[in-house]
N, C-alpha and C positions, 0 to 999 in steps of 0.2 A: 653740667648744671647750666652753663651759659646757653646751650642749645634749648634746654627746657624752658628757660626764661624767655628766650626769643619766640619760641612756639606759643607760650602762654600769652605774651604781649600781642602777637599777631592775631591769635584767636580772640582776644579781648577787644582789640580794635575792630576786627571783623564783626563781632557781636554788637558792638556799639553802633557801627555803621548800619547794620541790619535793623537794629532797634529804631534808629532815627528814620531810616527808609520806610520801615513798617508804619511808624507813626505818620509820616508824610503821606503814605498811601491811604491810611485810614482817614486822614483829614481831607483827602481828595475825593475818595469814593464812598466813604461811610460816615461822613461827618455828622449828619443829622441823627442817625441811630446812636452813634457814640455819645453825642451831646445829650440825647434823650435819656439813655441809660445811666450815664454819668451824673446827670442832674438828679435823676431819681435816687441814685445811690447817695449822693451828697445831701439831698433833701431829707432822706430817712436816717442816715447814719452820721452825716456831717464830717467834719475834719477828723474827729476821733474815730470814725468808722474806717477812714483811710489808714490811720495809725494801727487800729486793731487788725485790719486786713494784712498789713505788713507784718505785724507781730505773729499772726497765724501762719503766714507764709514762711517766716523764718523759724517757727517752732515745729511745723509739720512739713518735712521735706517733700518736695515734688508735687504737693497738692495744689498750691497757688503760686503765682509768680508775683513777686513784690512790685515789679514795674507796672503791672496792670493797675495797681492802685494809684500809682503816680499819674497814669493816663486819666483815671477818674478825677483826680485832683485838678489836673490841667484842664480837661474838658468841662469839669464842673465849676471852673473859674474860682477855685479856692486861693486864698492869699499865699504867696510864695514862702516867706520866712516861717510862718506857723506850720505850714505843711512840712517843710524840711525838718523842723524841730520835732514835730510829732511823729513823722516817719522814722527819724533817727531813734527816738525813744522807743517806738514800737519794735524796731529792728533789734535794739539792744535787749529788750524784754524777750522777744521771740528767740533770739540767739542764745540767751541765758537758759531759757526753757530747754532748747535743744542740747546745750552743754550738760545740763543736769540729767536729762534723759540718758545721755551717753555716760555720765559719771555714775548714776545710781541704778538705772534700769537695765541697760544693755548688758552689762557684765553678769547680771543675775538670770538672764534668759539663756536657755540651752543654745539656741542658734547664735546668740551674742558671744557666748564663750567659744563656740566652734569657730566663729568668724575671727575672733581675736587670736585664737591658737593658730589658725591657718595663715593669717596675714601679719601677725605681729613682727615677724622677722623683716618684713618689708616696710611696714608702717612706722614702727618705732624709730628705726634709723632715719626715715624721712622726716619725722617730727623732730628728732634730735638735730638733724641737719638744718632744717629751715625754721623750726621752733615757732616763735611768735609770727614770723614772716609768712608762714603758711596760712595763718588766720587772716593776716592783712591782705594777702593776695585773694583769698576767698571773699573777703569783705568788700574789696573795691572793684573786683572784676566780675564778669558773669559766671564765675565758678560757683557751684552750689554752697553758699555760706552755711545753710542749715546742716548739710551733711558734714561739713568741716567742723561745725560746732559740736555735733554729736561725736565725731571722731576724736577731737582733742579732749572732750570730756571723758570718753571711754579710755583714752590713753593717759588720763590723769594730768593734763597740763594744769598748772595752778590757775584757779579761776581769775585771780587778779591779772595775770598775764593775758589770759583769754579776753577779759573785759577791756583791758587797755588796747589790745589789737582791734577789738570790735568797734571801738569809737571811730575808726576810720569809715564806718558805715555812714556816719553823718555827712561828711563831705561827699561821699559817693552818692548819697541821695540828692544832695544839692546839685551836683554835676548832672546826674541823670534827669532830675526834674527839669533843669534848664535845657538840656538836650531834647527832651520830649516836648517841652514847650516850643523850642525852636522848630522842631519837625512839624508840630501841630500848626504853628502860625504860618509856616512856609506853605502850608496847604490851603491857605485862605484864597 
């Protein structure tokens, strides 16, 4: 277990450094187009569009990356605290949708049943071992939170425990927002 956590921590730090580096490079080489498209996004959809984008990215795994909407917020010059609150709320909503997809829909689909049958001997002990901490790790690291939300819903983690762990998304968005802002401002 200790080796798994060290590996996860290393990958998380690496992903955060890559994110900041990527934002720094964007601000150096593509600042004008990013500002242009971010401003258009913010003009049409506003701060609630950023929250809705994060809700969609956490509800539909692998389609959108939530941090892209933080870039829109930073480059679109939206106010810090409202962005963090709305992003956190959007993430909780999107994660809840993913949880309920896992809870109600996946077990009713043939491929969902096959997946559960094939992997339950590995997944259930993992969830029993880490429990709520599996959700916390997915919520605060670059691990795919939406997939974890579906998984714990499918494996019937109580919703209240899932939601409690998911609240760690709010400080995660605060930290990532300011790291993105730091990377963006350093590229001035």
